[in-house]
N, C-alpha and C positions, 0 to 999 in steps of 0.2 A: 503468730496471732493477729488480728485486725485488730486496729486500735479503735478507743471507745466513741473517737470523731468519726474515723470510715464507718462504723457499726450505726451509727445515729444517721449519718446521710445516706446509708442506704436502707434503714429504715424509710425515710423521708422521701427518699426518690421513688420505695415501692406505693407507699400510701398515696403519694401523685397520680404516679399510676395506676390506681385500683379508683380513684375520682372518676365518679361518673361526668359524663360527655352531656350536659343539657341544654345545650345549645341548639337541639332539632326546636327547642319550644321557642325558641325566637319567629320561627315560621309558621309552627303549629297555632300559636295564640293568636295572632293575628287575623289568620284562617277561620279558626271556627269563631271567630269574634264578626267576620262577614256572614258566616253563614247562618249565625243565632242573629244577627241584627244588634249586637253590643258596641255600643258606642266606646267603652272604656273599658280596661280592667289593670288589676295589678297580681302580679303573680309572686309568688318564695318558696322555696325550697330546701331544706331542711336537712341535713345529712350527714347522720353521727355527731349530733349535737351542733354543727354548726351550717349557718346559713350559708349555704354554696351558689344559690342563684336567687336573685331579686330583680324584678323586670317589671318595668308599668308599661301599657301599651293604649294606642287612641286617645279620647279627648274628654274631658270631665265634663264637658257640656256641648253639644253637636251646634250650638246656637254660639258661642264665644270659643271654641274650638281651643280651647285651654286644655294643654298638655297633660294627661295623667300621669304622676310620680306615685314612688314607694310610701310618699307621706301621704299623697291625695286622702281626706277621708269618704269613707261610704258608708252606709249603713248598712251592717252585716245581718239584720232579721234576727230568725231563730238561732242563731249561732250565739246571739246574748245568751241562750238557755245554761251554755258553760259557765257563763261569769257570774248568773245569779248564784246558779250552784255553788259554785265557790266561796263568794262571798257568806252565802248560810253555812255552810259548813265549817267557816271558819269560828262561826257562834256554838257551831258542836264541839270542837278542839276546844273553846274555851269553859265549854262543860254549861254554857249559858240557855242552851237550848238542848233540848232530845228529840231524836228523830219521831220515835211513838208515843210520845205523850200527845194529844188532842191541843190542834193549835190555838184553842181558846185558853189554853193554859198563858199563852201570851199573848192573845189580843181579844179586846172585848168587843161587845156588839155585832157580831157575826151572824148571819144567817144559822138556824140550828144546823142544817146538813152540811156545810159548811163548818161549821164547830167543832165537829168530832173527827175532823180530818187530821191527819199526820203529815208532817213535813215527809218521811220515807214514801209516801204515796203521793203527794204533790210534786216531788223529784222525780219519780219513777214513771211519771203518767200510768200510776194505776188508783186514782182518787173517783174516779166515775163521773168524773166531771165532763158537761159537753165543751166544744172550745168553739173559741171568738177570735176572729180576725182583729187585725190592727188597722185603723185607719183617719179620720180625724177626730179631733174629740179636745179636752181642755189641756191647758199647758201648765198648770199649777199643780205645785208638790200635794196639795191634800185631795188632790182626783184619785189616787189608787184608793187609798181607804175609806172613802163615798162610794167609789165604784161598788167594789167590793161587800160593802155592808147591804147595799140596795139591790143585791142580785137575787132574782126570783128562786125560790124553793125547788121549782122542776129542772134548776140547773145539773143538779145533782142526778144522773140518768142510771147509772149503775153502782152495784152495789162495791163500797171501798173495798180496795185489795183485790177485790176479784180477778179483773184483767187487764190488762195493758190499754188505753187508748188515748192517743196523743191529745195535748190538752193546753194551748200556750196560758188557758188561765188558772189553771193550777199554778204556774209560774210567778204569775201576778200576787197570786193568794202567798208563796211564799217568798214575795218580795217584801209583802206588808210584815210580814213576820218578821223578817230582815229589818224592816225602818222600826215597828213598833218595838224591837228587844233594844236595839241601837238608840232610839230616840232621836235619829235623825232622819229627814226624807232618804228612800229609797236610792237615789242618785246619788248621793254623797256618801252612802253606808258602802256603796261599793267603789265608790273611789277611794275612799279611805281604806279597805279591808283588802283590796284586790289590785287597781289601777294603780295609786301611787307607788304601793311597793313592789312593781314590777317596771316602775320608770315610763308606762303610758302616758304620755302627761298631755296628747293631747286627744286621746279616747273619752268620748261624753258621752250622756244622755240628752245632754241640753242643746238643742237644736241653735239657739242664741250663742253661746260658745260654741259649737261646730263651724257657723257662719266666720266666725273669726279666723280661721282656719284655710288651706284649699279645699276648699268642698267639692265633691261631686254631685253631680245634679241629679237627680230621677228623673229614667225615662221611661219609656213603652215604646214595643215595636216589635221586628221579627226578621226572618231571611226577606220575605216579600214585602215588609214594610217599612219604610224607613223611619228610622229611631227619632222619637219627639220630645221634649222635656213636659215633664207632666206637671199642672198647675192646680192648686197652690200646692206646698210641698203636706205629705200628709205626716201630721204629729197627733198621739194622744196619750198624755204622762201617763192614765191609769193602764197602759198596757206594756210600759219600758220594760217590766221583768221579763215580757217572752220576747221580745223580739225588735230593741230599737235603740240599741246602741250605734254611736257612729265612732269609725277607729280606722288605721291605717294598716295594709298588708305589714308594714314596718313594725309598728308597736304591737298587731298582734301577733307575730313571730315572738316579741318577749312572751307574751302569756305561753306561748308553744316550747319555746325553750326551756322555760322553769318545773312547765309540766315534763316535758322531757327528764328532766332531771332532779324527779322528786321534790318541787318546790323551789330548788336553788338556781342564781341567774347571779352573772356577776360575782361569783364567791360567793353571795350570802343568801341565807333561808329565806325568800322573797314571798313563800306563801307555806302554810304547814304540811311538812309529809301526810301526815294526816288526810289533810283535804286530797289532794291527789290520788292515795289510797281508795278514796271511796269512791270518789269520781273513776276510778279505773275497773273497778267489782263491780259484775252483772247484776242489776236486783230486780229486772220483771224481763220476761220471755215476752219477744215480740211475735204475735201471731202469724204464723204462714212460713216460717222459716227457722235458721238457728240463731237470728240477729236479738241481743240484749239491748233494753236502755240501762245505762247505768244511770249517774245522776248528769243529766245536761249532755251527755255522750250518747252516741250507739256504739255497741262493742259486736265485731261482725270478723268473720276470716274469709279474707283475701286470695285465694290460692296459695292457701297454708299461711299466709302473715295477720296476724292479729292487729285489728285496727281500731281506733277511738275515731269517730267524728261525728260530723254534726253540718247541717246545711242551713242557708236563709235563704227564704223567697218571699220579698214583701214588697209595697209599689214600689215601684223603681231600682231596687237593687237586688243581688243575688250575691252569697257568699258559701263558702265551702271550707273547712279544714279539716284534714283527714292525717292522724296519726300514727305510726306504730311504733309503739314505745320500747320494745323489745327493740330496736335499730334505733333507736334515738333519732327518728326520722319523721318527717312529715311534707304536706304539702297545703299552700293558703292561698285561697282566688276571693277578689272581691270583683264586683262589677258592677255597672250602673244600668243594669237593665234589669226590669222584672223576671225574677225568678234564676238569671244566666247564674250558671255555675263554669261552664268552659269545660263539660267535661271529659272530653276526647283530652286537652290537657293535664286534666288532674291525674287518666289514667296511666299517661305518657312518662309523667312524672315518676310517678309508681313504680314502672316496669323497670326506669332508669335507678333507680334509689334504694329499691326492695327486691328480695332476692327470691319474687314470684313464682310461684311452682305453675306447671303447665295448668290450663284452664281445664275442667272436669265437664263433662258433658253432662248436659240435664236429660236426666232418667224421662224415657218416653212418656206421654199422657197416656191415662187410658182411655182404650176406645170404648166401652160401656160403662155404665152404673147402675149396679143392683139398683132392683124395684124399691127394696126395703130403705137401702142407702138414699134414693130418691126423698122417698117418705118422710123421712128423718131430718131434710133438708128444705122440705115445706115449709112456708110461713110467711108470715109478716115480722121484717126488722124494723127498729125503729130509734132514732137519737139524734142530736144535733141538726134539730129542724130536715132530715131525713126521713123518707121512709121507703121502703123497697119489700116487694113482694116475691116470693122464690116460690113459683108452682109446677105441677107435672103437667106437660103436655105429649102426647104421645110418646113416653119413656123416655123423655128429656127434660132438661128446666126448660125455665122462661124466667124472666128477672123484669119484674113491671117497675120504674120508674119516671115519676114525673108523668104519668100519664101515657108511658110510651113504653113498649115490651121488645124485649131483646131477647135471641136465643142465646145458653150457656154454653158452653163447651169447658169438658175440662182441661185443665193445664198442669205440667210436670210438678213435683212437691205439693199434692193435694191443693191444689189450686184452680180457681175457674178465671174465665175471661168473656166478655161478650163484645159487641161490636156497639156498643153505645159507650154514654160518656164514663159510665163506672168500669174499666174494664180489666179489671185485675182485685180481685177477692179470696175471700177463704172463709171457711165456715170453722167456728170455735165452740168445742163441747165445754160443759161446765163439769162439777167435780163427779157427778155420775156417770158422765159419758155422754146424756141428751145435750143435741145441738141445742146452744143456748144464745151465741152471739155471731153476728157477723161482722168478718173485718175487711174494708174497705176504705182507702186513701188515710192511713194511718190510722183511724176510727175505728171503732168499736159500737157495733150498733145492738141494743136487745131487743131479743125473737120477743114479740107480745101479741102473736096468733100462731 
């Protein structure tokens, strides 16, 4: 009989032999950065609940050439939404808010079409709101409430609960609910409820705090354009809940590790297990495929493996977190170029860390669309300042946008493509089967004519 010591040693050697080799990322990351014009990045891979790869590449600023480290702060854009969702859901766990009550229960002085919305709708992008981006604005804590109370009535473009339409504005409003119920500024409430329990001591919404640590500068550029620092630094405190958190690859890994362990970290319950459960369940179908939005995350199937993910793209920065909860594995990427997420690096890391199945071939696109179907699709769709007209011409569809016309071609999975700026979209029926919406660029437009 083999001794327990030998059995333990054999198990350890077997585990070491099965540990994936992520060294291929050492060369792939710099090459992907060169190809995309990304000055700096940091990458973390978590495998079976442990950080197995953590490396930084490039520079925090093309002017100073200061190197990126795993502790360098980057702005993570819309990846922030998972932190806003987690903080709000701690209130649900405590019984201080309910997901299906009108938010006027918790916040006073809201426009009437905002007051009737619920947290469930806001957190799942089904509130029917138009979308707005982040840019330059105020820097004080009162800006969030004042901006939302001053919203125009037409910001509510779709019937609440009717259909998914991505809206950062919905998360700004959810952040105001958090602020109102806790009696603390949004940034402080998230820090107290999420960041501090996780030991994310440098992660912050406040630029004046972020600049006291090693901080990546925001850049723009591309494969054929040398990256340059963007000035002045973009900030608007009224938009913080939707996409303005500063964090590092190392500190983001603490959030991810806790998520993969039902809220536990370092042997303690850092986040309520109910928060993790709520963020892991699908709450809204995303038109045009099988993906769903949870709260602050997108639930997908990648070659047979369930993933929960969210990316961030804002001025000067990009980020992406992809988690595979069933395998307690994840990939984290932060960069300092607008919208850069090092896609090939993420995909390679997932192939190494996860038991991905073979890639399924896409079904062929239909070669012809029946005349009756063409008539159902035809019309004008509007929302978010966009107006798109779909018309029939000689048995085919044409798309008119910003005064220009583009031929429309059917694509696999019921999608459509054009050669114009809106290259991929899908028509969405209402409950009666009639085409009511056009979903394009994450947003859903209502059929108005």
